[in-house]
N, C-alpha and C positions, 0 to 999 in steps of 0.2 A: 399507865399500871393498869392493869387486868388484876380480876378476882380468879384466883384457882382453886378448884376443890379437889382435898384425898379424903377420899372417902373407906374408911376400917369398920368392918371387912367388906370387901367390894363384892363380896358374896356369901349368903348363909343357907346353911345345908341345915334343916333340922331333923332328920331323920326321920327314923320313924314315931310318930305320935300319935295314941290311940283319939279312935272319931269321938271327939266330944272334949277334950283334953288339950291343955293350952299348954304352949313353948313360947319362951318369948328371950329376945338376943337382943343388945345394947349396939346401935351402929353411930359412929363417929362421923361428923363430916368439919375437916380443918379448912380452914381459907389459908392456904400457905402461900396466897397470890398478894398484891398490896393494892387490892382494894376492894371496897363492899360486897359479898358475896350474898345473893339475895338464893333462899331455895324454899321450895314448899314439897311436901312431902306426901305420895297421896297412895293407895293400895288397892285392892281388890280382895273382894274373900275368896279367900277364907283368911288372908291375911288381913293384920288392922295397924296403925299407926299409933303409937303414944307420945304427943308430939310431933312438930317438924311443920307445922301449917305458919306460912309467911314470915319465916326464921332470917334476919339477918345476920350474918357472921362478918364481924372486922376484921381484918389482918389480921396473922398470926393467931386467933383465937378459934375455939373448936365449941363445935354445938354436940349434944348426945340424944339419941331419941329413938324409943323402943319397937322392934319390929313383933307383933306377934301372929303367933298361928297355929289356929281353930279349924281343925280338918270337921266336915258335916259328912262325910262318907268318907270310906277305904278306896284308896288310887292315889295317886299322881297328884299333885300340884303346882304351881310355879306360879310364881310373879310377885311382883313390886318394884317400886322403881322409886330413887331418888332425884328429882332435878334440878334441874339450877339455869339461871337465864345464862345467857342463851343459848346451852346446850344443853344436853343430858347424861347421866350417868344410871345407869339397870344396875341395882341390885337384883338381883335373880339368881336363885337355885332349887334345883326339883327336891320336893319337903313327899313322904311317903306314911299315909297311913298300913297300920297292919291290916293281912286280908286284901292287898291289893295281887293282884297279877300279873 
């Protein structure tokens, strides 16, 4: 038996967020497989994750964490990832700050 991750949503579009403001979105990772799933969530600025470091999800259970976006300058940002062993699931969508060309 293998673990199997189901990520919801598999992409986040924060839309336009003012520089210095913060937008957040919950992300759920469900283990729909038959073995324990280990995940570690990491991001790079201007994104941040609340929770998700070294999480173990038993079969048929769900874990929820929050992804936050706080732009520091106008423009488009893209990033963020949910990884599990042995494969990786990417959660990534462009986000724009007003004033971007």
